[in-house]
N, C-alpha and C positions, 0 to 999 in steps of 0.2 A: 789631172783632174781632183776638186777636192776632197779632203781630207772632211772624214763624219767629225760633226753634225753642218749639212749643208745648209741649214736653217738653223740662223742665232738671235734667237729673240734680246741679245744683252748690243747688238751692235749699234741700239740707239739710247743707250744705258748710259753709254759711257761717259756722256760728260752734260752737265747742266742745260748747255744750249741746246744738245740734240734733245734730252729728255722732253725740256719746251716744247719742240718746235713737232712733235707728234703727240704732245700732250691732248686725251679725247675731251676731258672734263674741266672746263675752266669757270673759275666763282667771276663774276662782275658785279661791281656794287647798286648798282642800277639793277638786277634781280633778290635785292635785301627789301624788306622790309623793318625799322628799327621800334619793337615795342616804348608806348613812355605814360607815365601816370600822373594823373592830373589829382592833385589834393586841392581842398580849401585855405586862405590866407592869400597871406603877400609877403614877397622874400624868404621861400619857402623851398628847403632845398634836402628833403630829410633822404639819407643813404641808408642801403635797405641792407643790415648786414648779409639775410640771405641771398645779395646776388651783390656783390661787390660791384662795385661803379656804377651801378643802379640806383636810382632816387624817386620817391614820387616828386614831384615838384608843380610847387602854384600854379597859377596860370599863365602870370609875370615873366616866370621864369621858364616857363616851359615854350611859350611864346620864344626867347633868347635861345633855347636849343633850338628850337625849329631852324632858326638864322643859322646857328654852329653846324645844323646838320647837312642844309644847302651847301656848305662851304666846306662840309666835310667828301662831297658826292653821292651824300644819301637823301633820294626823293621821296623815300614814304613810311609812314610811319600807321605806328596803329595804336588806339587811342585808347585808355583804358581812363573812368572815374572812379573817384574815394568821394561820396561825398560824405557835408557836415555832418546828416545826420540820416540814420534810416527807418524803414517800419515798413509792416508788412505788405503793404500794395506795392511796396520798391517804387515811391512816388517821385522819386530822388532823379529815376532811371531818366523820365518821358519828361521832366520841367523843362519848359523850354527856356530857362535861365538855372537847369542845371552844370553842374561841375564839366560837364564831358561836349555839353551845347556850348559852355563861354568858350573854351576852351579850341574849340573848334574854328569862333570866329577871331579867337586872339592869333590864333597859328596862323591862319588864312591872311589876316594882317601882316602879318611879320611876314613868311614865307609866301609868299601865292601862287609858288609855283609846286608847293608841295603836296603830294597825294596824301589825300587827309584819310585811311579806313579809320574803322570805328569799331569796338565789339560790341557785340547788341547782347545783353544777357542781364540776370536782373540781381545774380548772387551778390553782386558790390552794394546793390542797393538794398536788399532785401535784411532789417532786422535778425531773420534767423539762417541769411547765408547758402539760401538754398538758390536753383535757376529757375524754381520756377513757384507760384503759388502754392502755400502750405494748406493742406486742412486734415488736423491732427498731426501723423504721423507721413500723410500720405504729398507726394507732389502733382498738383494738379495738373496733368497735360492741357486741357482743351480750354478749362480759365485763363491759361498761363497768356495761352498765343495771341487775347487781343493785348495785354501790355507789351510784349515785344516787338509784336506791330507799332504799335503806338508810339517806342521807344525807338527803334529806328526811321520811322517818321519822321521825330523831334529832332534825331541826327540829322539828317536831310536837309529837314529848314536851317539848320544850323551851318549845311558848309559843308557836311562830308564827303566824299566822293565815292563810296563804297563804303555799304556795309557787313558785319561780318555775326552773323548768330551765332553764337557758342552754347545754345544753352541745352543743346539737346535733345527738346520736345519735339515729338512728334507733330510732322505736318506747318511746323513753325517758318520756313522756308514760303510757302503757301497765302499763310498768312500775311506775310511781311511784304511780298509781292504783290499780292493784292492789295495793304494798304499804301506802298509809295505809288502805284500808278492809279488809284485812286484822287489820291492828294497829289497828282502831276508831275512823281518823280520817275516817272517809268526808265526815262536813263540811267537812273542809279543803280551800278550793281548792286547785285548781293552774291557774298565770298561766303559758302557756307560751312563751317567747322561739320560738314559731314560724317566723315570718319573719325569721330573725339573720344578717345579711351578713359576709363575712370583707371588714370597710373598714378604710381610712385611716383611720376616725376616731378611733380607739382608743387611741391611742398612749397619751396621759398618762391612761388608766388602769394600762395596765399598770406604772406606777409605784404606782399605789393601792391594785394588788393584788398586787402584785409577782407576776408571772403572766404576763411574759413564757416563751415557751415556749423552749426547751434546744434544739432543731432546728428546723426546718421551719419549715413556720407550721400555721395553720388552713384551707385551704383546701380540704382534703378531707371535710370536715364542717361548717364555718359556707357558706352561699350565695355564690354569685355574685351582686356587686351587680347584674348584667344583666337576670336574669331575675326578672320580676316576675308570670310566669303558675305560674310554678314556687313563689314565694311564699305563690301563694294555695294553691295544693298541698299545702303545708305545714300550711298553716291547717286546711284541711280536714280532713287527715288526722289533726292534733291533736287536731282536735276528737273525732272516732270513736272517738279512743282516751280521750275524757275529760277534756279541756284542757275549764277555764269560762272562758275569758280567754286572750288571743291579747296577743303584745305582739312589737311590730315595729321593729326594732334595726337601724340609726339613724334617727333620727326625720327629720332634716331632707333628708337624699339619699331618702327610702325616701317624700315627700308621696303619690309615687301608689299606693304599695303602699296605703300607711291609708285611701285615697279606696277605693279598691275591696274592701279586706276588711268598711270600714263597709257598705259599699253589700250584699256578698254576705254577712255573717254575725249573724248578731242574739246576739252576746254582747260583753261591754264590750272592748275593745278600744282597752290601755295601746301606747303608743309610747316608746322612751326615745332623749331626747334627749342624746345622749354625751358622755364628756369632750373631745370634738377641737372640736365644733363651740364648745362652753364655752370654752375656752380661745382657738381663733381670733379669737373675739369679745372675751375678756378680753386678748390681747395685742394688738391691732389699737387696742382704748379705751385703751389704758396707752401707748400713741402718739400719743394724740388724733387717730385718724384714723376712727372711731367713738363716735357714745353711747351706751356699753353698757348704761341703759337700755331707752333707743328700739331699736336693735336686740335686746335680748331678748328684750324683746316683743312685736318683731314676727315674731320668730321662731319664737318660742311660738304667738301668735295662730294663725300657720300651720299648726302642727301638727295646733291645735283644731280649724280651719279643715277642716284635710283629712277630721277622723274621730275625732281619736282620744279617748276619753271620759277615759282618765288621762293624766297626764303624767309618767315619770321626768325627774328635771329637779337637776343641782347649783344653779341660780337659784335654787331654791325657797326660801331664806333671804332672798333679797334682793329677790326677785319680795313677801313677804312686809310690806317695808317702800314698793315702789314701787306697788304696787297703789292 
């Protein structure tokens, strides 16, 4: 007769090979999207202090990077643009020769197999830095929808494979779906930033996208991080309006929302492992307080374990060498 305990869960933990054999959640580069930042100029590569290893790149350098990414096994990017000039109408967002539109064409030419997703928002292109049209101190919802729809159509015309509205205006998914369908882009999917919280973890991104608001904050349109039920309502409404996939942001502070969305909705779930999540591990690792590869892989595994099908992460390049 066997001695107590008969059930010994440590049996499969004895060696690395045994642990690997029964591992429940695995990371695969094919499930990752790498964020990239297009900026004006030629031959420009501007490292970002708050995001070590990440840089703004001019269109020519970004096309080179697309080739590099494909060689590493990273098959998808999320493209952000920094225009040469900004104005109150965010005209650079939907200019047919805007920075994102140029980058899409250049990357498609050099890396035709790359999946090109684009961030659809106005904050990088407005002189005030908000994600919608401004009237005084008010961010006007319905007037912003037309500009967001025009931006999405212009991205599709330039070759975007999917558009990702991140503005959090009410009704923007329906407006974008209607505009894409009207212009003959009914095949282009919408990955909606459905549950996007007004998070403290976005700080380094403001430098990367040069999009800090000139006044106030974004709490009147981005979600209260404390609200999980509301996050699921946002997801449900966006699906009703025509979203094909859902993005939840920030990822690590929203693991419960990712898990709840995965349980409730039968669509692809994207999670954005945001700049602050990346930067704080980088900063701790630089001081010797954390083992960066181990901490990054553990964090990304937790996001996958919670239910994310696709993870947007600044670690994607390094992950190619760690896995």
